[in-house]
C-alpha positions in Angstrom: 0.1 0.0 0.0 1.3 3.5 -0.9 1.7 6.1 1.7 0.0 9.5 1.4 3.2 11.4 0.3 3.8 8.9 -2.3 0.4 9.3 -3.7 0.7 13.1 -3.5 4.1 13.0 -5.3 2.6 10.9 -8.1 -0.3 13.4 -8.6 2.1 16.3 -8.5 4.4 14.6 -11.0 1.4 13.9 -13.4 0.3 17.5 -13.0 3.7 18.8 -13.8 4.2 16.4 -16.7 0.9 17.4 -18.2 1.8 21.1 -17.8 5.1 20.4 -19.5 3.5 18.6 -22.4 0.9 21.3 -23.0 3.6 24.0 -23.0 5.9 22.1 -25.3 3.1 21.3 -27.8 2.0 24.9 -27.9 5.6 25.9 -28.5 5.9 23.3 -31.4 2.6 24.4 -32.8 3.6 28.1 -32.9 7.0 27.3 -34.3 5.4 25.2 -37.1 3.4 28.3 -38.2 6.2 30.9 -37.8 9.4 28.9 -38.3 11.0 31.6 -36.0 13.2 29.2 -34.0 15.9 26.9 -35.3 16.2 23.3 -34.1 18.7 24.3 -31.5 16.6 27.2 -30.3 13.6 24.8 -29.9 15.7 22.4 -27.8 16.7 25.2 -25.5 13.1 26.5 -25.2 11.9 23.0 -24.3 14.7 22.6 -21.8 13.7 25.9 -20.3 10.0 24.9 -20.1 11.0 21.7 -18.3 13.4 23.5 -15.9 10.8 26.2 -15.1 8.2 23.6 -14.5 10.4 21.7 -12.1 11.1 24.9 -10.1 7.4 25.6 -9.5 5.7 24.6 -6.3 2.4 23.0 -6.4 
């Protein structure tokens, strides 16, 4: 049986993962339209999204 902190961590991880996915997909969609960012710039932007999301407190 899982303890309460384990369950809460799993829910927080899913919430963070979902937020990251949404932000990354929005970034990809926008870049498909505009072609503003190079592949390397996209990689950096995605890394920033992940880093920023991990720094947030839920």
